[in-house]
C-alpha positions as CSV (number, residue, x, y, z in Angstrom):
1,M,90.1,119.0,102.7
2,G,87.5,118.5,99.9
3,A,86.1,115.0,99.2
4,S,84.0,114.0,96.2
5,T,82.0,110.8,95.8
6,R,80.1,109.1,93.0
7,K,77.0,107.1,93.9
8,T,75.3,104.3,92.0
9,P,71.4,104.3,91.8
10,K,71.5,102.2,95.0
11,Q,73.3,105.0,96.8
12,K,76.4,103.0,97.4
13,I,79.7,104.9,97.2
14,E,81.4,103.8,94.0
15,R,84.5,106.0,94.3
16,E,85.8,108.6,96.7
17,A,88.4,111.2,96.0
18,R,90.4,113.3,98.5
19,K,93.1,115.9,98.2
20,L,96.0,114.6,100.3
21,K,99.5,115.9,100.9
22,I,102.8,114.0,100.5
23,S,105.3,114.4,103.3
24,F,109.0,114.6,102.5
25,R,111.8,113.9,104.9
26,V,115.5,113.3,104.8
27,N,116.4,109.9,106.3
28,G,119.4,108.9,108.3
29,S,121.5,108.2,105.2
30,G,120.8,111.6,103.6
31,S,118.2,110.3,101.0
32,T,114.8,111.9,100.8
33,D,111.7,109.8,101.5
34,A,108.2,110.6,100.4
35,R,105.1,109.3,102.3
36,I,101.4,109.6,102.0
37,T,98.9,109.0,104.8
38,L,95.7,107.2,103.7
39,P,92.4,107.6,105.4
40,I,91.9,104.7,107.9
41,S,88.4,104.1,106.5
42,W,89.9,103.2,103.1
43,V,92.5,100.9,104.7
44,R,89.9,99.2,106.8
45,D,87.6,98.8,103.8
46,M,90.4,97.1,101.9
47,K,90.8,94.6,104.8
48,I,94.3,95.8,105.6
49,N,95.4,95.5,109.2
50,G,98.5,94.9,111.4
51,E,98.8,91.2,110.4
52,E,97.8,91.6,106.7
53,R,99.5,94.9,105.6
54,E,101.2,94.1,102.4
55,V,100.0,96.1,99.3
56,E,100.9,96.2,95.7
57,V,101.7,99.7,94.4
58,L,101.7,100.3,90.7
59,Y,103.1,103.4,89.0
60,S,102.6,104.2,85.3
61,P,105.2,106.7,84.0
62,R,103.0,107.1,80.9
63,T,99.8,108.2,82.7
64,K,101.6,109.5,85.9
65,K,99.2,107.6,88.1
66,I,99.8,105.5,91.2
67,S,97.4,102.7,92.2
68,I,97.4,100.7,95.4
69,K,95.7,97.4,96.1
70,K,95.9,94.7,98.8
71,W,98.6,92.2,98.0
72,S,97.3,88.8,96.8
73,E,99.6,85.8,96.4
74,E,97.0,84.1,94.1
75,E,96.6,86.9,91.5
76,P,99.1,87.3,88.6
77,K,100.6,90.8,88.9
78,E,99.6,93.5,86.5
79,K,102.0,94.9,84.0
80,E,101.9,98.6,83.1
C-alpha cells in the first residue's frame, strides 16, 4: 500500500495520502453496504475515540470527493 506525504519546511506532515479499498457486503435486509477502514493513526490524530466518535461526512457530486471531519456542535455545517 503506497503512501505519500507532503512536508512543510519544518518537516511536519502537511498531508498524507493512502490507497485504501472499500468493502462491500449485503446486509440482513438485502441492501448493499459500503465501508472503508481508516488508519488508526489518522483517527487518533483527529481526537476521535469511543466516547467522541461522531464525524461529519461531506460528499460533492460535482467533484466526486468525500471529506470527513470530526463533528462539532459549535460550527455551522458546510454546504456543498
